[in-house]
DSSP file (Angstrom, degrees, kcal/mol; ACC not computed):
  #  RESIDUE AA STRUCTURE BP1 BP2  ACC     N-H-->O    O-->H-N    N-H-->O    O-->H-N    TCO  KAPPA ALPHA  PHI   PSI    X-CA   Y-CA   Z-CA
    1    1 A X     >        0   0    0      0, 0.0     4,-2.0     0, 0.0     3,-0.2   0.000 360.0 360.0 360.0 -39.8   12.4    7.7    7.3
    2    2 A X  H  >  +     0   0    0      1,-0.2     4,-2.7     2,-0.2     5,-0.1   0.854 360.0  55.4 -58.9 -35.0   13.1   11.1    8.7
    3    3 A X  H  > S+     0   0    0      2,-0.2     4,-2.2     1,-0.2    -1,-0.2   0.903 104.8  52.0 -66.1 -40.1   15.8   11.7    6.1
    4    4 A X  H  4>S+     0   0    0     -3,-0.2     5,-2.5     1,-0.2     4,-0.5   0.893 112.0  47.0 -63.6 -37.4   13.4   11.0    3.2
    5    5 A X  H ><5S+     0   0    0     -4,-2.0     3,-0.9     3,-0.2    -2,-0.2   0.924 110.3  53.0 -66.7 -43.7   11.0   13.5    4.8
    6    6 A X  H 3<5S+     0   0    0     -4,-2.7    -2,-0.2     1,-0.3    -1,-0.2   0.854 114.5  39.7 -63.3 -37.1   13.8   16.1    5.2
    7    7 A X  T 3<5S-     0   0    0     -4,-2.2    -1,-0.3    -5,-0.1    -2,-0.2   0.440 114.7-115.1 -93.8   2.0   14.9   16.0    1.6
    8    8 A X  T < 5 +     0   0    0     -3,-0.9     2,-1.6    -4,-0.5    -3,-0.2   0.752  57.6 157.4  75.1  25.6   11.3   15.8    0.3
    9    9 A X     >< +     0   0    0     -5,-2.5     4,-2.3    -6,-0.2    -1,-0.2  -0.627  10.7 173.7 -85.3  86.9   11.6   12.3   -1.2
   10   10 A X  H  > S+     0   0    0     -2,-1.6     4,-3.0     1,-0.2    -1,-0.2   0.908  75.9  51.8 -62.9 -43.6    7.9   11.4   -1.1
   11   11 A X  H  > S+     0   0    0      1,-0.2     4,-2.4     2,-0.2    -1,-0.2   0.918 111.6  48.1 -62.0 -41.4    8.3    8.1   -3.0
   12   12 A X  H  > S+     0   0    0      2,-0.2     4,-2.2     1,-0.2    -1,-0.2   0.880 110.5  51.3 -62.7 -38.1   11.0    7.1   -0.5
   13   13 A X  H  X S+     0   0    0     -4,-2.3     4,-2.7     2,-0.2    -2,-0.2   0.923 109.7  50.3 -63.8 -44.9    8.8    8.1    2.4
   14   14 A X  H  X S+     0   0    0     -4,-3.0     4,-2.9     1,-0.2    -2,-0.2   0.916 109.7  51.0 -60.2 -41.1    6.0    6.0    1.0
   15   15 A X  H  X S+     0   0    0     -4,-2.4     4,-2.4     2,-0.2    -1,-0.2   0.929 110.2  49.0 -60.5 -44.9    8.3    3.0    0.6
   16   16 A X  H  X S+     0   0    0     -4,-2.2     4,-2.4     2,-0.2    -1,-0.2   0.925 112.3  47.7 -61.8 -44.3    9.4    3.3    4.2
   17   17 A X  H  X S+     0   0    0     -4,-2.7     4,-2.4     1,-0.2    -2,-0.2   0.940 112.4  50.1 -61.6 -45.2    5.8    3.5    5.4
   18   18 A X  H  X S+     0   0    0     -4,-2.9     4,-2.4     1,-0.2    -1,-0.2   0.886 109.3  50.7 -60.2 -38.3    4.9    0.6    3.3
   19   19 A X  H  X S+     0   0    0     -4,-2.4     4,-2.3     2,-0.2    -1,-0.2   0.898 108.3  52.0 -70.1 -37.2    7.8   -1.5    4.6
   20   20 A X  H  X S+     0   0    0     -4,-2.4     4,-2.4     1,-0.2    -1,-0.2   0.906 108.3  52.8 -60.4 -40.7    6.8   -0.7    8.2
   21   21 A X  H  X S+     0   0    0     -4,-2.4     4,-2.5     1,-0.2    -2,-0.2   0.925 108.2  50.0 -56.6 -46.4    3.3   -1.9    7.2
   22   22 A X  H  X S+     0   0    0     -4,-2.4     4,-2.4     2,-0.2    -2,-0.2   0.896 109.2  52.0 -61.1 -41.2    4.8   -5.1    5.9
   23   23 A X  H  X S+     0   0    0     -4,-2.3     4,-1.4     1,-0.2    -1,-0.2   0.930 112.5  44.0 -61.2 -47.0    6.7   -5.6    9.2
   24   24 A X  H  <>S+     0   0    0     -4,-2.4     5,-2.6     1,-0.2     4,-0.4   0.849 110.6  55.8 -71.7 -31.2    3.6   -5.1   11.3
   25   25 A X  H ><5S+     0   0    0     -4,-2.5     3,-1.2     1,-0.2    -1,-0.2   0.914 106.5  50.8 -59.4 -44.1    1.7   -7.4    9.0
   26   26 A X  H 3<5S+     0   0    0     -4,-2.4    -1,-0.2     1,-0.3    -2,-0.2   0.807 107.8  53.1 -65.5 -29.9    4.3  -10.1    9.5
   27   27 A X  T 3<5S-     0   0    0     -4,-1.4    -1,-0.3    -5,-0.1    -2,-0.2   0.520 118.1-113.0 -79.2  -7.2    3.9   -9.6   13.3
   28   28 A X  T < 5S+     0   0    0     -3,-1.2     2,-1.2    -4,-0.4    -3,-0.2   0.635  78.5 131.1  80.3  16.2    0.1  -10.1   13.0
   29   29 A X     >< +     0   0    0     -5,-2.6     4,-2.3     1,-0.2     3,-0.3  -0.627  25.5 164.6 -97.3  73.0   -0.5   -6.5   14.0
   30   30 A X  H  >  +     0   0    0     -2,-1.2     4,-2.8     1,-0.2     5,-0.2   0.829  66.1  56.7 -65.4 -36.8   -2.9   -6.0   11.1
   31   31 A X  H  > S+     0   0    0      2,-0.2     4,-1.4    -3,-0.2    -1,-0.2   0.891 111.8  43.3 -63.1 -38.1   -4.5   -2.7   12.4
   32   32 A X  H  > S+     0   0    0     -3,-0.3     4,-2.0     2,-0.2    -2,-0.2   0.896 112.6  53.4 -74.7 -40.8   -1.1   -1.0   12.6
   33   33 A X  H  X S+     0   0    0     -4,-2.3     4,-2.8     1,-0.2     5,-0.2   0.923 108.3  50.6 -56.2 -46.3   -0.1   -2.5    9.1
   34   34 A X  H  X S+     0   0    0     -4,-2.8     4,-2.3     1,-0.2    -1,-0.2   0.878 106.5  55.1 -63.4 -36.3   -3.2   -1.1    7.6
   35   35 A X  H  X S+     0   0    0     -4,-1.4     4,-1.7    -5,-0.2    -1,-0.2   0.932 113.5  40.3 -62.7 -44.0   -2.4    2.3    9.1
   36   36 A X  H  X S+     0   0    0     -4,-2.0     4,-2.3     2,-0.2    -2,-0.2   0.875 113.7  52.1 -73.5 -36.8    1.0    2.3    7.4
   37   37 A X  H  X S+     0   0    0     -4,-2.8     4,-2.6     2,-0.2    -1,-0.2   0.892 109.1  52.3 -65.9 -36.4   -0.1    0.8    4.1
   38   38 A X  H  X S+     0   0    0     -4,-2.3     4,-2.6    -5,-0.2    -2,-0.2   0.929 109.6  48.0 -65.4 -42.8   -2.9    3.6    3.9
   39   39 A X  H  X S+     0   0    0     -4,-1.7     4,-2.0     1,-0.2    -2,-0.2   0.921 113.0  48.8 -63.0 -41.3   -0.3    6.3    4.5
   40   40 A X  H  X S+     0   0    0     -4,-2.3     4,-2.4     1,-0.2    -2,-0.2   0.906 111.2  50.1 -63.1 -41.6    1.9    4.7    1.8
   41   41 A X  H  X S+     0   0    0     -4,-2.6     4,-2.4     1,-0.2     5,-0.2   0.894 108.2  52.8 -63.2 -41.4   -1.1    4.5   -0.6
   42   42 A X  H  X S+     0   0    0     -4,-2.6     4,-2.3     2,-0.2    -1,-0.2   0.904 110.4  47.1 -62.5 -39.7   -2.0    8.2    0.0
   43   43 A X  H  X S+     0   0    0     -4,-2.0     4,-2.4     2,-0.2     6,-0.2   0.934 109.8  53.2 -70.6 -41.0    1.5    9.3   -0.9
   44   44 A X  H  X>S+     0   0    0     -4,-2.4     5,-2.6     1,-0.2     4,-0.7   0.932 113.5  43.8 -56.3 -45.9    1.6    7.1   -4.0
   45   45 A X  H  <5S+     0   0    0     -4,-2.4     3,-0.5     1,-0.2    -1,-0.2   0.889 110.7  55.4 -67.3 -37.4   -1.7    8.7   -5.2
   46   46 A X  H  <5S+     0   0    0     -4,-2.3    -2,-0.2     1,-0.2    -1,-0.2   0.899 115.9  36.5 -63.8 -39.2   -0.4   12.2   -4.2
   47   47 A X  H  <5S-     0   0    0     -4,-2.4    -1,-0.2    -5,-0.1    -2,-0.2   0.426 113.4-113.2 -96.2   1.0    2.7   11.8   -6.4
   48   48 A X  T  <5 +     0   0    0     -4,-0.7     2,-1.3    -3,-0.5    -3,-0.2   0.781  58.6 157.2  75.5  27.6    1.0    9.9   -9.2
   49   49 A X     >< +     0   0    0     -5,-2.6     4,-2.2    -6,-0.2    -1,-0.2  -0.722  13.2 177.3 -90.1  92.4    3.0    6.6   -8.6
   50   50 A X  H  > S+     0   0    0     -2,-1.3     4,-2.2     2,-0.2    -1,-0.2   0.854  77.5  52.0 -67.2 -37.4    0.5    4.2  -10.2
   51   51 A X  H  > S+     0   0    0      2,-0.2     4,-2.0     1,-0.2    42,-0.3   0.920 111.4  46.6 -67.8 -39.7    2.7    1.2   -9.6
   52   52 A X  H  > S+     0   0    0      2,-0.2     4,-2.6     1,-0.2     5,-0.3   0.876 108.7  56.8 -64.7 -36.9    3.1    2.1   -5.9
   53   53 A X  H  X S+     0   0    0     -4,-2.2     4,-2.5     1,-0.2     5,-0.2   0.942 108.4  46.9 -58.1 -48.6   -0.6    2.6   -5.7
   54   54 A X  H  X S+     0   0    0     -4,-2.2     4,-2.1     1,-0.2    -1,-0.2   0.885 111.4  51.8 -62.2 -38.5   -1.2   -1.0   -7.0
   55   55 A X  H  X S+     0   0    0     -4,-2.0     4,-2.2     1,-0.2    -1,-0.2   0.937 112.9  42.6 -65.6 -46.2    1.3   -2.4   -4.6
   56   56 A X  H  X S+     0   0    0     -4,-2.6     4,-2.2     1,-0.2    -2,-0.2   0.828 111.5  55.1 -74.2 -29.1   -0.2   -0.7   -1.5
   57   57 A X  H  X S+     0   0    0     -4,-2.5     4,-2.1    -5,-0.3    -1,-0.2   0.930 110.6  47.0 -63.3 -42.3   -3.8   -1.5   -2.6
   58   58 A X  H  X S+     0   0    0     -4,-2.1     4,-2.3    -5,-0.2    -2,-0.2   0.895 112.2  49.1 -64.9 -40.3   -2.7   -5.2   -2.8
   59   59 A X  H  X S+     0   0    0     -4,-2.2     4,-2.5     2,-0.2    -1,-0.2   0.879 109.5  52.0 -67.1 -36.9   -1.0   -5.1    0.5
   60   60 A X  H  X S+     0   0    0     -4,-2.2     4,-2.7     2,-0.2     5,-0.2   0.919 108.9  51.5 -63.1 -42.8   -4.0   -3.5    2.1
   61   61 A X  H  X S+     0   0    0     -4,-2.1     4,-2.1     1,-0.2    -2,-0.2   0.912 111.2  47.1 -56.9 -46.7   -6.2   -6.3    0.6
   62   62 A X  H  X S+     0   0    0     -4,-2.3     4,-2.6     2,-0.2    -2,-0.2   0.901 111.4  50.9 -64.9 -40.3   -3.9   -8.9    2.1
   63   63 A X  H  X S+     0   0    0     -4,-2.5     4,-2.1     2,-0.2    -2,-0.2   0.946 112.7  45.7 -63.4 -47.4   -3.8   -7.2    5.5
   64   64 A X  H  <>S+     0   0    0     -4,-2.7     5,-2.8     1,-0.2     4,-0.5   0.869 111.7  52.9 -65.1 -33.8   -7.6   -7.0    5.6
   65   65 A X  H ><5S+     0   0    0     -4,-2.1     3,-1.1    -5,-0.2    -1,-0.2   0.931 110.8  45.7 -64.6 -45.2   -7.9  -10.6    4.5
   66   66 A X  H 3<5S+     0   0    0     -4,-2.6    -2,-0.2     1,-0.2    -1,-0.2   0.821 109.8  56.5 -65.3 -30.4   -5.5  -11.7    7.3
   67   67 A X  T 3<5S-     0   0    0     -4,-2.1    -1,-0.2    -5,-0.2    -2,-0.2   0.567 119.3-113.6 -75.9 -10.9   -7.6   -9.5    9.7
   68   68 A X  T < 5S+     0   0    0     -3,-1.1     2,-1.0    -4,-0.5    -3,-0.2   0.619  79.8 127.1  85.6  15.6  -10.7  -11.5    8.7
   69   69 A X     >< +     0   0    0     -5,-2.8     4,-2.2     1,-0.2     3,-0.2  -0.657  27.6 166.1-102.5  76.6  -12.3   -8.6    7.0
   70   70 A X  H  >  +     0   0    0     -2,-1.0     4,-2.7     1,-0.2    -1,-0.2   0.844  67.8  55.3 -65.0 -40.0  -13.0  -10.3    3.7
   71   71 A X  H  > S+     0   0    0      1,-0.2     4,-1.5     2,-0.2    -1,-0.2   0.892 111.4  45.8 -62.8 -38.6  -15.4   -7.8    2.2
   72   72 A X  H  > S+     0   0    0     -3,-0.2     4,-1.9     2,-0.2    -1,-0.2   0.877 110.5  54.2 -70.2 -37.4  -12.9   -5.0    2.7
   73   73 A X  H  X S+     0   0    0     -4,-2.2     4,-2.7     1,-0.2     5,-0.2   0.935 107.2  50.4 -58.9 -46.8  -10.1   -7.2    1.3
   74   74 A X  H  X S+     0   0    0     -4,-2.7     4,-2.4     1,-0.2    -1,-0.2   0.863 106.0  56.4 -56.9 -39.6  -12.2   -7.8   -1.8
   75   75 A X  H  X S+     0   0    0     -4,-1.5     4,-1.6     1,-0.2    -1,-0.2   0.919 111.7  42.5 -61.8 -43.3  -12.7   -4.1   -2.2
   76   76 A X  H  X S+     0   0    0     -4,-1.9     4,-1.9     2,-0.2    -2,-0.2   0.909 113.3  51.2 -71.4 -42.1   -9.0   -3.5   -2.2
   77   77 A X  H  X S+     0   0    0     -4,-2.7     4,-2.1     1,-0.2    -1,-0.2   0.871 109.0  52.8 -61.8 -35.7   -8.2   -6.4   -4.5
   78   78 A X  H  X S+     0   0    0     -4,-2.4     4,-2.5    -5,-0.2    -1,-0.2   0.872 106.8  52.4 -66.8 -38.3  -10.9   -5.1   -6.9
   79   79 A X  H  X S+     0   0    0     -4,-1.6     4,-2.4     2,-0.2     5,-0.2   0.866 107.6  51.5 -65.7 -35.9   -9.2   -1.7   -7.0
   80   80 A X  H  X S+     0   0    0     -4,-1.9     4,-2.9     2,-0.2     5,-0.2   0.941 111.0  48.3 -64.8 -45.2   -5.9   -3.3   -7.8
   81   81 A X  H  X S+     0   0    0     -4,-2.1     4,-2.2     1,-0.2    -2,-0.2   0.920 114.3  45.2 -60.0 -45.0   -7.5   -5.2  -10.7
   82   82 A X  H  X S+     0   0    0     -4,-2.5     4,-2.7     2,-0.2    -1,-0.2   0.884 114.4  49.2 -66.8 -39.5   -9.2   -2.0  -12.0
   83   83 A X  H  X S+     0   0    0     -4,-2.4     4,-2.5     2,-0.2     6,-0.2   0.927 110.9  49.6 -66.9 -45.2   -6.1    0.1  -11.6
   84   84 A X  H  X>S+     0   0    0     -4,-2.9     5,-1.2    -5,-0.2     4,-1.0   0.930 113.8  45.1 -61.5 -44.8   -4.0   -2.5  -13.4
   85   85 A X  H  <5S+     0   0    0     -4,-2.2     3,-0.5    -5,-0.2    -2,-0.2   0.931 114.8  48.9 -59.7 -47.9   -6.5   -2.7  -16.3
   86   86 A X  H  <5S+     0   0    0     -4,-2.7    -2,-0.2     1,-0.2    -1,-0.2   0.859 121.2  33.8 -64.6 -39.1   -6.8    1.1  -16.5
   87   87 A X  H  <5S-     0   0    0     -4,-2.5    -1,-0.2    -5,-0.2    -2,-0.2   0.406 101.0-129.7-102.4   1.6   -3.1    1.7  -16.5
   88   88 A X  T  <5 +     0   0    0     -4,-1.0     2,-0.3    -3,-0.5    -3,-0.2   0.862  40.0 174.7  52.2  43.4   -2.0   -1.4  -18.5
   89   89 A X      < -     0   0    0     -5,-1.2    -1,-0.2    -6,-0.2     3,-0.1  -0.625  29.0-153.7 -78.5 138.4    0.6   -2.5  -16.0
   90   90 A X  S    S-     0   0    0     -2,-0.3     2,-0.3     1,-0.3    -1,-0.2   0.868  75.5 -14.8 -73.9 -37.2    2.2   -5.8  -16.7
   91   91 A X        -     0   0    0     -3,-0.1    -1,-0.3    -7,-0.0     2,-0.3  -0.980  60.8-125.7-159.9 161.0    3.1   -6.4  -13.1
   92   92 A X              0   0    0     -2,-0.3   -40,-0.1    -3,-0.1   -41,-0.1  -0.727 360.0 360.0-105.1 161.5    3.3   -4.6   -9.8
   93   93 A X              0   0    0    -42,-0.3   -41,-0.1    -2,-0.3   -42,-0.0   0.547 360.0 360.0 -53.8 360.0    6.4   -4.6   -7.5
């Protein structure tokens, strides 16, 4: 991840952060997963990566769902749905 930061590859950095989130999610460390997914989401929004934004919103929804925070999960799932409709994506990664 340091290399992506050094060369200014924001999309790559976001992907690394999201992958770390997925690893922590798999370990059941949902609070840490949420932290990394949020960082990945912020980068996606910063660089205008709408597909990445949808991916990280969905992953955040899943992490909050696994964490038992269902209302928050629904909030993120709704954002994915709205973003998908707004941007006419056929699918997210």
